[in-house]
C-alpha positions in Angstrom: -129.7 -19.5 51.0 -131.3 -20.6 54.2 -128.5 -21.6 56.8 -125.8 -19.6 54.8 -123.9 -16.7 56.3 -123.4 -14.9 53.0 -124.5 -11.4 52.9 -125.4 -9.2 50.4 -124.2 -5.9 50.9 -125.5 -2.6 48.7 -122.8 -1.0 46.4 -124.8 2.3 47.2 -123.7 2.1 50.8 -120.4 1.1 53.2 -120.6 -1.9 55.1 -121.8 -1.6 58.6 -121.2 -3.3 61.6 -124.4 -5.1 61.4 -123.5 -6.8 58.0 -119.7 -7.7 59.3 -122.1 -9.5 62.4 -124.4 -11.6 59.8 -121.4 -12.3 57.7 -119.6 -13.9 60.4 -122.6 -15.5 62.0 -122.1 -13.5 65.6 -123.6 -11.0 67.7 -122.7 -7.2 67.3 -121.4 -7.2 70.5 -118.6 -9.7 69.7 -117.8 -7.5 66.5 -117.6 -4.7 68.7 -115.0 -6.8 71.2 -113.4 -7.9 68.1 -112.8 -4.2 67.2 -112.0 -2.7 70.4 -111.3 -5.5 73.2 -109.6 -8.5 70.8 -108.2 -10.3 73.9 -112.1 -11.0 75.3 -112.7 -13.2 72.0 -111.5 -16.4 71.1 -109.0 -17.0 68.1 -111.6 -19.0 66.0 -113.9 -16.4 66.4 -111.7 -13.5 66.1 -110.1 -14.8 62.6 -113.8 -15.3 61.4 -114.7 -11.7 62.0 -111.6 -10.4 60.5 -112.1 -12.3 57.6 -115.8 -10.9 57.3 -114.2 -7.1 58.0 -111.6 -7.8 54.8 -114.2 -9.2 52.5 -116.7 -6.8 53.2 -114.3 -3.5 53.1 -115.8 -2.6 56.4 -114.2 0.9 58.1 -115.5 1.7 61.4 -116.8 5.1 62.3 -114.5 6.5 64.3 -116.7 10.3 64.4 -119.7 7.9 65.9 -117.2 6.2 68.4 -115.9 9.2 69.5 -119.2 11.3 69.9 -120.4 8.5 71.9 -117.0 9.3 73.9 -117.6 12.6 74.4 -114.0 13.6 73.1 -112.0 12.9 69.8 -108.7 11.2 69.4 -107.8 14.2 67.5 -105.3 16.9 69.0 -105.0 20.4 67.5 -102.4 22.8 67.1 -103.4 26.3 66.1 -99.8 27.9 64.6 -99.4 31.6 64.2 -97.7 31.3 60.8 -97.9 28.2 58.3 -95.3 30.2 56.2 -92.3 30.0 58.6 -90.6 26.5 58.9 -90.3 27.1 62.9 -93.9 26.6 63.3 -93.8 23.2 61.1 -91.0 21.8 63.2 -92.4 22.8 66.2 -95.6 20.7 65.1 -93.3 17.8 64.0 -92.0 17.4 67.8 -96.2 17.5 69.0 -96.4 14.7 66.0 -94.4 12.2 67.6 -96.2 12.5 71.2 -99.6 12.2 69.0 -98.3 8.8 67.4 -96.8 7.3 70.5 -100.5 7.7 72.2 -102.0 6.9 69.2 -104.1 10.2 68.3 -103.9 12.4 65.3 -102.4 15.8 65.0 -104.6 18.6 63.3 -103.2 21.7 62.2 -104.4 24.9 61.5 -102.6 28.4 60.7 -104.4 31.4 62.2 -101.5 33.7 60.2 -101.6 36.0 62.7 -105.2 37.1 62.7 -107.0 37.0 65.9 -110.5 36.3 64.0 -109.2 33.5 62.0 -107.7 32.2 65.2 -110.7 32.6 66.9 -113.1 31.1 63.8 -110.7 27.6 64.3 -111.0 27.4 68.1 -114.7 27.5 67.9 -114.6 24.8 65.3 -112.2 22.7 67.2 -114.7 23.3 70.4 -117.5 21.8 68.2 -115.4 19.0 67.0 -114.6 17.7 70.6 -111.1 17.7 70.1 -109.0 15.8 72.5 -106.8 19.0 73.3 -105.6 22.2 71.6 -101.9 23.1 71.7 -101.5 26.7 70.6 -99.2 29.5 69.7 -102.1 32.6 70.1 -102.1 36.0 68.1 -102.6 37.3 72.1 -101.4 34.8 75.0 -104.2 37.1 77.3 -107.4 36.4 74.6 -110.4 35.3 76.7 -111.5 33.0 73.8 -108.6 31.0 75.6 -110.5 30.8 78.8 -113.4 30.2 77.0 -112.2 27.1 75.6 -110.8 26.0 78.7 -114.1 27.0 80.7 -116.2 24.5 78.1 -113.6 21.3 79.0 -111.0 21.5 76.5 -107.6 21.4 78.0 -105.0 24.1 76.4 -101.6 24.4 76.1 -99.5 27.5 74.8 -96.5 26.8 72.8 -93.9 29.4 72.1 -95.8 31.9 74.6 -96.3 33.0 78.1 -99.1 34.2 80.0 -99.5 35.4 83.5 -99.9 33.1 85.9 -100.6 29.5 86.4 -103.7 28.7 84.8 -102.1 27.2 81.8 -99.3 24.9 80.9 -96.5 27.0 78.5 -93.6 26.1 76.7 -91.7 29.0 75.9 -87.8 30.1 75.0 -86.4 32.8 77.1 -86.3 35.8 74.1 -85.0 38.2 76.3 -81.8 36.1 76.6 -81.9 35.2 72.9 -81.6 39.0 72.0 -78.9 39.7 74.5 -76.6 36.8 73.1 -77.0 38.0 69.5 -76.6 41.5 70.1 -73.6 40.6 72.9 -71.9 38.9 69.8 -72.3 41.3 67.2 -70.6 44.0 69.6 -68.0 41.3 70.2 -67.4 41.5 66.6 -66.7 45.0 66.6 -70.1 46.8 65.8 -71.8 49.6 67.5 -74.6 50.5 65.5 -76.9 47.9 65.2 -80.2 47.8 63.3 -83.0 45.7 64.8 -85.3 44.5 62.1 -88.6 43.0 61.8 -92.2 42.7 63.4 -94.5 45.0 65.3 -93.7 45.4 69.0 -97.3 44.3 70.0 -95.7 40.9 69.8 -94.4 39.5 72.9 -91.3 37.6 71.5 -90.3 41.0 69.7 -90.5 42.7 72.5 -88.7 40.7 74.2 -86.0 40.0 71.8 -85.5 44.1 71.4 -85.1 44.4 75.6 -82.6 41.6 75.5 -80.5 43.6 72.3 -80.8 46.9 74.7 -79.6 45.3 77.7 -76.6 43.6 76.0 -76.0 47.2 74.6 -76.4 48.8 78.1 -74.0 46.3 79.3 -71.2 47.4 76.7 -71.8 50.8 77.6 -73.8 52.0 74.6 -77.3 53.8 74.7 -80.3 53.1 73.3 -79.5 55.4 70.1 -77.0 52.8 69.1 -80.1 50.9 68.2 -81.9 51.6 65.0 -85.5 50.2 64.6 -86.5 49.1 61.3 -90.1 47.5 62.5 -92.1 45.6 59.7 -95.4 44.9 59.0 -94.8 41.1 58.9 -91.9 38.9 59.6 -91.3 37.5 56.2 -88.6 37.4 53.4 -90.3 40.2 51.6 -90.3 42.1 54.7 -86.7 41.5 55.2 -85.9 42.4 52.1 -87.9 45.8 52.1 -86.0 46.9 55.2 -82.6 46.0 53.7 -83.8 48.6 51.1 -84.6 50.8 54.1 -81.2 50.4 55.9 -79.4 51.1 52.6 -80.5 54.6 52.2 -79.9 55.8 55.4 -76.8 58.2 55.9 -73.6 56.7 55.8 -72.6 58.1 59.2 -75.5 56.7 60.9 -76.2 53.3 59.1 -75.9 50.2 61.1 -72.9 48.1 60.1 -74.8 45.0 61.9 -78.7 43.8 62.0 -80.2 41.4 64.5 -83.3 40.1 63.1 -86.5 38.7 64.9 -86.5 35.7 62.8 -84.6 33.9 60.4 -87.2 34.4 57.4 -86.5 38.4 57.9 -82.8 37.7 57.9 -82.7 35.6 54.8 -84.9 38.6 53.2 -82.3 41.2 54.4 -79.6 38.7 53.1 -81.3 38.7 49.6 -81.6 42.5 49.6 -77.8 42.8 50.7 -77.0 40.9 47.6 -79.1 42.9 45.3 -77.3 46.1 46.4 -73.8 44.8 46.4 -73.5 45.3 50.0 -71.2 42.3 51.5 -72.1 40.2 54.3 -70.4 40.6 57.1 -68.1 43.0 55.7 -70.4 45.8 54.8 -73.3 44.6 57.3 -73.4 41.6 59.6 -76.6 39.3 60.0 -78.3 37.7 62.9 -81.6 35.6 62.7 -83.4 33.7 65.1 -84.9 30.4 65.1 -82.2 28.7 63.5 -84.3 27.2 60.8 -82.7 24.5 58.3 -82.6 27.0 55.5 -80.3 29.4 57.7 -77.2 27.2 57.4 -77.9 26.4 53.5 -78.0 30.3 52.8 -75.4 31.6 50.0 -73.9 33.0 53.3 -74.4 31.0 56.0 -76.5 32.6 58.7 -75.6 33.1 62.2 -78.8 32.9 64.2 -80.4 32.0 67.9 -81.2 28.4 68.0 -84.8 27.5 69.5 -85.4 23.8 70.1 -88.0 23.5 67.7 -88.8 19.6 68.1 -88.1 19.9 71.9 -90.9 22.8 71.9 -93.4 20.5 70.6 -92.8 17.6 72.0 -92.5 18.7 75.7 -96.2 20.8 74.9 -97.6 17.5 73.6 -96.3 16.1 76.6 -98.2 18.3 78.8 -101.0 18.4 77.0 -101.4 14.4 77.4 -100.7 14.2 80.8 -103.6 17.2 81.5 -106.2 15.1 79.7 -105.4 11.6 81.5 -104.6 12.7 85.1 -106.9 14.5 87.3 -104.2 15.5 89.7 -102.3 17.6 86.6 -100.4 21.0 87.9 -100.0 23.4 85.6 -96.1 23.7 84.5 -94.4 26.7 82.7 -91.7 25.4 81.0 -89.1 27.8 80.0 -85.5 26.5 77.5 -82.8 28.8 76.7 -81.8 29.7 73.8 -78.2 29.3 72.2 -76.3 31.1 69.5 -75.2 29.4 66.3 -72.3 31.4 64.6 -71.8 30.9 60.8 -70.3 33.2 58.0 -72.9 36.3 58.3 -71.4 37.7 61.5 -67.6 36.5 61.3 -65.5 37.3 58.6 -63.4 34.5 57.1 -59.3 34.5 58.1 
């Protein structure tokens, strides 16, 4: 009808900004201002546009807007192992920062596979993400250098890299291994198993180095540490390691175990129950990370606590700083772990 602002929108497509403008009887620029700079529009006009948006069910095309801006409003976290609650707890800290900045957080799981990680990084570059947080398989991967060379900010999480070309947030894992094994020595243990993970992983190497340091300080040699390496760091790997440990001759069998993460420790604890080994009387166990399940285990697990949420928050804040401040200076933040003692290492009085 002539002079009417009524607009018929085809049911086969979503309403667009032109439809909103026609329905409200305003220009495209006015609709854009309502969406992006509402303070520039009079209250009456803004109400008319908002009513048209509601009536038409208009949803702005955020992808197109971000494409025009050259960068999306999405942060990405490429985690090392989505099965490990440690990484999802870290991601929760990142999400707090992202929400505060009105950004979204996209999670990727490399599953500790370099080729999968590389594929994710390529996809994220194509999506023009705002920035990438990553716990890399290899902190020295050239793929990270390529990402930053193309203009995508990157922050390393739970990893360190030589030099100062990247921001990083990590925990002193040498210190973590040291306090774990020192605690076991203080409980009277002299033969200790080091359980979980390949030494090609920096954290595993550092935690083992700390364990050896504690033994040296107590006057013991490296032969007092029995390596029970696993292909991954899962509950199943820990359970299998328990079978191997139980098969060692009693004269050399360790009386305590330091595990490279809590999942391995929980698997070892499960194996002890199957084999009727008492914890901590027959085998004392220390885990690493202090995930929620550690305290809830059948025998509450002593664990080296990492500040998981704080790691994520700090990493997110560093990434926001890097994306918004041209004068940003890269920071390498290292937190100290702490030992949380529970029943898996201390006999009840």
